C-alpha positions, 0 to 999 in steps of 0.5 A, a space after each residue: 511512491 518512488 519519489 519522482 513526483 509521478 503517480 504510481 499504481 499498486 496491485 495485488 494478484 491472486 497469489 498475494 504478490 504486491 506489484 508497483 507500476 510506476 507512472 510514466 508521466 504520459 498517462 501510461 504505466 511502466 513495467 511492473 516491479 515486484 515488491 512483496 510475495 505472499 503479502 496481505 492474505 488476511 487483509 480485507 481492505 487496503 488503502 493508499 492514504 498518502 503521507 500519514 507519517 509526515 515524512 513526505 512519502 506515500 504510506 499504505 493502510 491495511 485492515 485484516 479480517 479481525 479488524 486490526 489496522 496496520 500501516 506500511 510506511 513508504 520508503 520514498 524509493 517505491 517500496 514500504 517498511 514492515 507493517 506497524 499495528 496502529 489500531 484495533 476494532 475496525 471490523 465494523 466498517 464496510 470499507 476504508 477510503 
């Protein structure tokens, strides 16, 4: 996510804060970095899908409880652009992978 070629981890805590843990390259993670506060409270599925925009940066897909599908394009620096609605009617699926 941060452009260094080492896998990173995203985590959302109970308060809705989205954190990034950069991979250290030795099987461990670096200290967390806050990306967004109060993020994703209406989402029931969040998936790191890789690069779906074709720009070489990792993106996120989220589904809200109403079945709307959103994309947050990765910025290549470890964070994401504002969400963009990319679909509706996804509430019939159990999960996104």
